[in-house]
N, C-alpha and C positions, 0 to 999 in steps of 0.2 A: 588580755586586757581585763583589769578588775578595779573596782572602786571608783570608777568615773561616773559622772552624771549621766542619767539615762539618755538625755538628748544627745550628749556627746558620743555615747556608744552607738546610738542608732545612726547618727550622721556619719561616723567613721565607717560603720558597716556599709552604709549606702554608697559612700564614695568609693570604698574598696570594691564593692560589688560591680561597679561600672566596668572595671578591668577584669575582674574575676570571671565574669560571664564569657569573656573571650578567650579564657585559658583553655588549652587543649584538654581533652578527656584523659589523655595519657598523663599529663602533668598533675591533674587532680587525683588520679588513681595512685600515682607515686606517693602523694601525701598520705593516703590511707595505708599503703604498704609500709611506709615508715612508721606510722602509728601502731600497726600490728607488731612490728619489731620492738617498739618501745614498750607496749603494754604486756607482751607475753611474759617477760621475766618479773613483772610487777604484780601478777595476779595474787600471790600470797600476801604481799604488803597491803594491797587494796582490801583483801578479805579481812585482814586483821583490823584495818581502819574502820571497815563497816561494822565489825563486831564491837569495837570500842565505842564508836560514835552512835550507832543505831541499834545495837543489841542484836544484829542479824547473825545467827549461828554461822560460824566460820565455814562449815561445810557447804552452806548455801551461798556464801560469798564467793568461795572458790568456783562453785558451779556457775554463778553469774559471770565471773570473769572468763571462764572457758567458753561459755555460750556467747559472750560478747565477741570473742575472737572468731568463733564459728560464723556469727552473724556478719561480721565485717568481710570475711572471706566470701560469704554468699552474695553480699552486695557487690563486691568486686567482680565476681563471676558474671553477675547479671549486667554490669555496666561496661566491663572491658570488651573491646572489640566492637562496641557500639559507637561507630564513628560519626553518626549523625542522628539527630532526632527529627527526622522528616519522613513523611509518607508521600510518595509521588503518585499523582493521578494524571489523567489526560489533560485536564483543564486547570489543575491547581495543585498546590503542595500544602500539606498540613505540617507546620513546624511546631516544635515544642520549645518554648522559651522559659528560662528561669523567672521566678517572681521578682527577685531582687534581694530583699532582706526578709528572712524568716525568723519569727519569734518562736523559740523552743522552750516550753515551760514543762519542767519535769518533776516527778515526785521523789520521795526519799526511800521508798521500799526497794526499788531496783535502780539505784542511782547511777550505775555505769551502763547497764544494758539499755535502759530506756533512753538515756541521754544520747548514747552513740547511735541508737536506732533512729533518732530524729536528725542529729547533727550530720552524720556521715552522708546519708543520701541527699540531704539538702545541699551540702557543698559539692558533692559529685555532680549534681545536676545544675551547678552554676550559681548557687545562691550564697550570700553571706548570712551569718547567723548571730542573733543576740539570744543568749542562753540564760534563762532564769531558773536555776535549780531550787529545790525546796530548802529552806533554811536549816532543817534538821540534818541535812547532808552537806553542810558547808565544807567540812574538812575533806570529805571524799571528792566533792566537786572541784575544790582548789587543786587537789592532787591530780585529778583528771586533766585540768587545764594545763598543769605543768607538763603532762605527757604530750599535749599538743605542741607546746613550746619546744620540748626536747625533740619532737619529730619534725621540727623546722616548719611548722605551719605558720603562715603569715599572721602577724599579731591582730589584724583587723578582720580576719576570716571568721573567728569565733570570739564573740565579745561577752564576757561574763557579767551578768547583773545580779547582785545579791539582794536578798530581801524576802518579804512574805507576799501576802495576797494583794496588799496595796501596790507594791512594785509590779506584780504581775498584771494588774489591771492598767496601771500606767503604761506598761510596755505595750499591751495590746492596743491602747489608745494612741500610741505614738505614730505620728503621720508618716514616718519613714518605714514603718513595718508593712510589708506587702502580703504576708500570709502568717497564720498562727497554727502551730501544732502543740497540743497540750494533753497531758495525762494528769488527771486529778479527780476531785470529788464532784458530786452532782452540783453542788453550789458553785464550784469553780466553772463547771461547764455551762451553767445558766448564765453566769457573768460573761463568759467568753462568747456565747451565742449572741447575746445582746450587743456587745461591743462590735464584734465582727460583722454582724448584720447591718448595724448602723454605718460602719465604715466601708461596707461592701468589699471585704477581703476574705479569701478562702480560709476555712477553719477545718482542722482535723482534731477531733476530741475523743479521747478514750476515758470513760467516766466510771469505771468500776462495775462490779457485778454482784448480784444477789443470787448466786449460782446454785442450782439444784441438781442432785442425782436421783434418779428413780431406781429403786431396788425392787425387782419383782421376785415372786416366789420361786421361779425356776432358775434364778441366778446361783452362782457359786457364792454362797453367803459369807463364808470365812474370808475369801479373797476380796469380796466387795467391802466387807467391814474394814479390812486392812487398808485398802486403797482410799476409801472415804475418810477414814481417820487421818491418814497422811495428808490427804488433800485439804482437810479442814484445819489441822492443827500444826503442821510444819510451819516454821517461821512465825509461829503464834498467829496464824491466819492473816498475816499482813501482806497479802498479795491479791490482786484484783480478780484472779481466777480461782481463788480458794473456794472449797466446797462449803457454802453457808447453810444449805438445807439438804436434807435427805428425805425423800418421799418413799415410804415403805408400804408394800402390800400388806394389808391387815393380817393375812394368813401367816405371814412370817415375821410380824412386827416384834414380838417378844424375843424370839430367837435372835433376830438381827441386832436388836439393841444390846443384848447380852454380849454378842460377839464384838460389837462396836466399842463397848466399854472396855472389854478385854484388850482390844487392839490399841486403844488410846492409852491404857495403863501401861502398855509395854514400851511406849515411846519415852525417850530420854529428854528431860528438860532441865534447864539450869544455865550454867555459865556459857555464854555464846562463844568464848574462846576455846572451849573444849570441843575437839573434833567429833565427838560422838553426840553432841547436843542437837536435837531436832527441833525443840521448842524453846526459844529464848524469851527474853522480856519483850514487852511492848515498847514502842519507840519513846514513850514518855510516861511519867506518873499521871499526868492529866488524861492521856488517852486510856491508860489502865482504869482510871476512875470512871470514864465515860462507858467503857465496856461493862464494868461491874455494875454501874447504875442501870444499864439496859437489861442486864440479866436479873437483877433484883426486882425490877418492875415487872418483868415477864413472869417470874416465879410467883410473885405476890398476887398477880391477877389471873394468870391462865395456865401456868405450866408447872412442871417439876424438873429439877435439875440434878445432874450427876456430875461429880468432879472426879474423873478417873485418877488424877495424879495428886489429889489433896490440895490443901490451901497454899503450900509454900514449897518451892524447889529446895533440893538439898543444899545448894550453895547459891548465894545471891550476889555478894560482892558489890561492885560499883553501881549495879543496876537495881539496888534496893528500891522498893516501892513501885517497880515497873512490871512485876510479874503478875500474870493472871492464869489460873489453871485451865487446862482444856475442859470445856464445859459442854455437856449435852443437855438440851432442853426439849422436853416433849410438849408440843403445842398443837391443839386441835382447832385453834381459831386462825383461819388463813388471813384474817384482817388485822391480827395483832401486830404491833410495831416490831416485835422480835422476829416476825416472819417477813414483814414488809421492808424493814430498814436494814441496810448493810452495817453490821457492827465493826467490821475490819479488825476482828480479834479472834481468839481461839474459841469460838462459839459455834456450835452446830445445832440446828433446829431439826427435830424429827417430826415429820408430818405423816400420819397414817392415811392410806387411801383404800377405800373399799373395792374399787374396781379401776380398770385401766383409764377410762375416760376421766375419772376424778383425778387420777395421778397426773394426767396431762394438764388438766385445768390448774392443779396446784403448781405444777412446774412453771406454767406460763403466767401464774397469777400474781406477779410482782411487776413493778414498773420498769425494772432493768432486764436486760437480756444479753449478757455477755457470753456466758457458757452454760451448757447443760449436758448431762450425761445419763446414760441408761445402763443398768446392769441386768441383763436378761440373756437367755439362750434361744428364745423363740425368734426365728427370722421375721415372723409377722410383727411381733412387738417392736423389734428393732427398726423395721421399715416404717412402721406407724409413728414411732418416736421421731425419726429423721424427717418425716413429712410434716409433723405437727408442732415440734418444739420450736419456740420463737426465740432463738438466740443465734448469735453470729458464729459461735464455736460449739460444735457438737462432738461428743465422744461416746464410744461404745465399749463397755466393760473397762473403763478407765475413769478415774475421778476427774473433776473439772479442772483441777489445777495444772498449770504448765501449758506450754505450746512450743512447737518447733520453730527454728530461728528464721525461716524464710517463707512461712505461710502467711496469708493475709490474717491480720489480727484486728478485729473490730466487732463491736457489739451492736445489737439491735435495740430498738426502743430507747430508753433513757441511758443506755450504756454507751452510746456512741453517736457522734455527729460527724458527718462528712465521710470521706473515704477511709478505709481501713489502713492500718500501718503495715509496713513490710511487704515483701514479695513484689509482684508486678504493679502494685498500687503506688509504690514510691514515685515512679516517674509521673503517674497521674496526678499526685498531689503536689510534688515539688516543682512541677513545670505547668505552664498553661498553653493551650493550643492557639495557634495563629494560622489562619488560612490565607495563602497567597495565590491570587489568580494570575496566571502567567501570560505575558505577552511574548509570543514566540519570536517576535522581531527583535526583542531586546535580550542580549545574552546575560545570563546570570540574574534574571529578574526574580527568580524564586529563592535566592539566598539572602 
């Protein structure tokens, strides 16, 4: 369903949800199996569409498509054979009930994977959905909706609401919405928290990250440089787990920066439809200008910049005005905006650390806490990092970017609100508990 009034969409979802909650788990799973069959041959088409509409390099669009299928299979494995959402005790039963209608608000950078990661568990656990994707991904979202239709999903099960932030806020305020899951900016998260708290509805929010890797002097520096460069610059840094900062032991700072520049310079940038491109354009010219402005201010005030791939890619085409080169900024001021604020672009900030305690302080010294990484061979350093790093996702000798399809995904501090996405937390968020005290004289009193 598309193009209808918000109230009409929400009421349609609510009315449909009354019957959907009573549908068997087998019937729900069959819908997802059919969706997998429909999506599998369309991965390349969707990757091309993402490259054209969003500038996402086609190699990463294909990866997103494959990982989406893997995620759906993982969700099915977790839910199939689970014939009841009830825990039996001597005096009572704890039931898990669907909320009713879930609002799913999704971003443009991973428009298939993130949308499916919210919509599919929501419907498998008995909810109907009103889906508000980012306007930048309008064509991709419409294509995905057609896949639901082709897979014979009921028309009122997933209701598409188009629009921007105004429509998102109106959706969360709609009285027929019983829970909200959102991936977006910090500002979007603040709005969602205020609305959902006032309405007393559950909120799950993934709000990005200002992610740091610590590179210590005992690390394999060439390998660390390659991985950090990829984590920072692939997809032009437009993913929430991208490596935004790298904290380097002063003893190896100069050597590591040399290796980092070399690794970044070896990456391919340009046409997102070229299968070899790792760094494409930013999503819009206005976003490119915001990133450029943040870098210019940082360089003028506190830092020095390196542009490993120069000012302009070899080919530009239809994405003229949207490219920004991979940029490395040295900044010694941990309070500067370029350190504290997420650019969501191909910008990596280098922060020197004189000792280990300072490295940990710098790593934790931003308001967000989605992902953090350490490059070191010392078991003691690795253990200490795991104990002290304040982030929801930690990695050892890997960059912060990326995650497996069925592990909990959620940030600490300003990076997340409510339960994590994925894994065992799906049932926790998309249902709510209900405790039934049994009267043994009445048959079926717990159902």
